[in-house]
N, C-alpha and C positions, 0 to 999 in steps of 0.2 A: 504493500500500500504506500509506504514512504517513497519507494522508487517511482511510482506513478505520479505522486504529488510533485516530486522533484522534476520529473520529465515535463509535466504540464507547466510548471513554473518556468522551465527553460524555453519551451516552444511557444508558449502563449505570447502573442504580440503585446508590447507595452502600449498603453493608451497615450495618445499625444496630449501634451499639456497646453496651458494657455487659455485665457478666457475666450479669445476669439475662436480658437479651435473647438472649445466646448460648446459655444453658441452655434457654430456651424453644424456640429454633429447633432445638436438638439433639434435644429431646424430640419435636418435631413430625416430624423426619426419622426418629427411632427408631420412632415409631408407624407411619409409612408402611412401614418395612421389616418390622415385626412383622405388619402386616396382609397384606403380600405373602407372608410365610412361611406364614401360615395358609391361603392360597390355593394353596400348593404343599406339601401335607403330606408328599409323598414325600421332599422335601429334609430335613425333620426326622426322618423315619423312618430314612432311610439314614444320617443322622448318628448315630443311636443304635445302629445295628446293629454298626458297627465296634468300639466299645469293649466291647460285650457279648461279641463274638467273642474279643477279647483276654482278657477275664476268664476265659472258659471254656477257651480254649486254654492259657494260661499256668498256670491252676490245676490242670487235670487232665492235661496232657501233660508240663509241666516241673516240676510241684509236688514229685514224689517224688525228683527228681534234683538239686534245689538245696539247698545247705547254708547255713542261716542260723544264725550262731553255731556251736553244736555239734550242731544238730538238722537232720535231713533230712526232718522230718515235713511232709507236704503241708499239714496244717492251719496249721502255723507259717508256711510259705511263702505261703499265701493271705493271711494277715494282713499279712505283709511286703509282698506284691505290691500290695495295693489302693491304697495311697497313690500308688504309681507309675502305676497305671492311671488314677486320677483326674487326676493331673497331666498325663499324656499326652493324655487326652481334652480338657482345656481348651486345651492348646497346639496340638493338631491342628486345632482350630476356626479357627486362623489362616489355613489354606489357603482355607477357605470365605469368610472375610472378604475376603481379597485377590481371590478370583475374583468376588465380588459387586461390589466397587468397580470392578474392571476391566470387568465387564459393563455397569455404569452408564456408565462412560466410553465404551465401545464403542457404546452405543445413543444417546449424546448426552444422557443424562439429566442429567449433571453441568452441561452447558451451560445446560439449562433452569433448574436451581437457581441458576445464576449470574445469571440474569435477574431474580431476586427479591431484594428488599432484606433479606438475611439474613446472619448472621455467616459468614465464610468457612470457619471450622473446624467449623461445625455439621453439615455434610454428613458429614464423616468421624466426628465424635463420635457423631452419631446412628446411623450404621452400626455402629460398634463397640459401642454400648450395646445395640442390637438383637441383635447376635451374642452378647453377654454373657447376655441373657435366654435365648436358645436353648441356650447352653452350660449354664446353670443347670438347665434342663429335662432335658437329657441326664444331668447329674449325678444328679438325682433318680431317674431310671430306673436308672442304674448302681448307686446305693446299694441299691436293692431287689434287684438281681441279686447284688450282693456279699453281702448278708445271706443270700440263698438258698444261696450256696456256702460259707457258714461264717464270713464276716468279721464281726467285732464291734468296738464301741467300748468301751474300758475306762476312760476318763478323764472320763466324764460328758458331758452334752449341751452345756454352754457351751463347753468346749474343742473339742468336735467342730464346733460352729458356727464357732469361730475358725479351725479348719483349712479348712473349706469357704470361708470368707472369703478366706483366703490363696490358695486355688486359683483363685477367681474373679478375684482381683487379678492373679495371674500370667497367667491367660487374657486379661484385659483388656490387660495390658501387651504381650503377644505379638500381640494383634490389631492393634496399631499397626504392628508389623513387617509384618504381612500387608497393612495399608492402604498402606504405602509400596511394597511389591512390586506391589500392584494398580495403583497410579498410575504405576509405572515401566514395566511391560510393556504390550504392545499388545492382547493378547487374554485372555479369561477362562481359556482352556486353558493359556496360558503362566503365568498367575498361579497356577493350581492346581499346576502342576509346580514352579514356583519357590517356592511356599509349602511344599512337602513335602520338597524336596531337603535343605534345611538342618535340618529338624525331626528327621530320623532320627538323625543323629549327636548332636544336642542331647539327645534323649530316651534314646538307647541308651548313649552314653558318660556314664553317670550311675549313681546308686545306685538307680534305679527298679526294676530287675528282678534285679540281683545285688548282693551286698555289695561295695562299691567297694574294700574292702581286699584282695579276691581278684584285682584287676586288676594288670597290670604297673605298676611305679612311675610312669612318665610318664603313663599313662592314668589312674591313680588320682588324680594331682595335678589333672589336667583335670576329672575327674568331681567331685572334692570342691569345686572352685571354680566349678562349673557352676551358674548361677542356678536351673536346673531341679532340681538335686540338693538345693539348700537348701530349696526348698518341699516336696519329697518328704520330707526328713528332718524338717522342722517338722511336717508332717501326721502322721507316725508318732509323734512325741512327743505331739502333742495328742490323737491317737486312742488312745494307749497300746498301739500295735502294736510288734512287734519291729523294731529298727532295725539300722543297720550297726555294724560294730565300732568301738570308740573311735578317734578320729582327732585329730591335732594341728592340722588345718586349722581356721581360725577359723569359716568358715561351718558346719562340722559341729558345732562346740562351741556356737554360738549360731544355730541354724537359723531360729528364728522372726524374729529381728531381721534376719538376713541375707536372708531371703525378702522381707521388707518393703522393705529397702533396694534389692535388685536389681529388684524389680517397679516401685517408684517411679522408679528411675533409668531403666529401659527405657522406661517410659511417657513421661517428660519428654523424653528424647532422641528417640525415634522419633515421638512426636506432633509435636514441633517440625519434624522432617525431613519428615513426611508432609504437614503443613499447608503448609509451604514448597513442596513438590513439587506439591501441589494447585493452589496459586496460579499457579505457573509453567507447569503442564501445561494450564491452562484459559484462559490469556490469549490 
């Protein structure tokens, strides 16, 4: 066994270094994944159906029963809701990222990438970038549906673009959590299940669908410090949509800054863990 390990260490090509080379390798892998997505259009279509269903269901079934501020108007709730739906959409893409990486591991594709002289983190970075592009396409479709059900932006295009940038940053950060899960489990099915289990409490114990001030005190505290809630509240401010009741929690008072800090922190931590796991899982 030791002879095999030594032989592999001698014959395996060394990855090329440098930030520029790493970026180039990542873009090559991203292009490969995007081409693969276009050859499986049902994967993109099914990914768009779920958020559209959430918009319709929450808007027309729960809209008249939710109180936002002093209003129970369905129109007010729809504007309150959309930032939460946008954020939920970008985070739920995490499960797909994890399943895709687990599938590549299961088929031995990762081992083939290792035989090439490329940056070790490029495989994961390329995958997360490709998933980010798919998420952006889903957001475009979701915006069209939101406009049809009555959602509007009231703070101008520049701030709206800033809100969508925060959403994509959050989605990219969470995709690294999915990457770590995909590298940890043994099958794509397990990656999908593991990628969804933790997302439901993260997205629902938040201010995405209800005013967090209406929650019990301990749940309210969790919701207000939830990274997901910070991005949702930041988007509401940038869109000019109704938000939650005033809060003393720092992330709710400075949601844009809190959203950026949370997303960057999650990216740094989980990218480091995912790349380390990638190296140990494929040796």
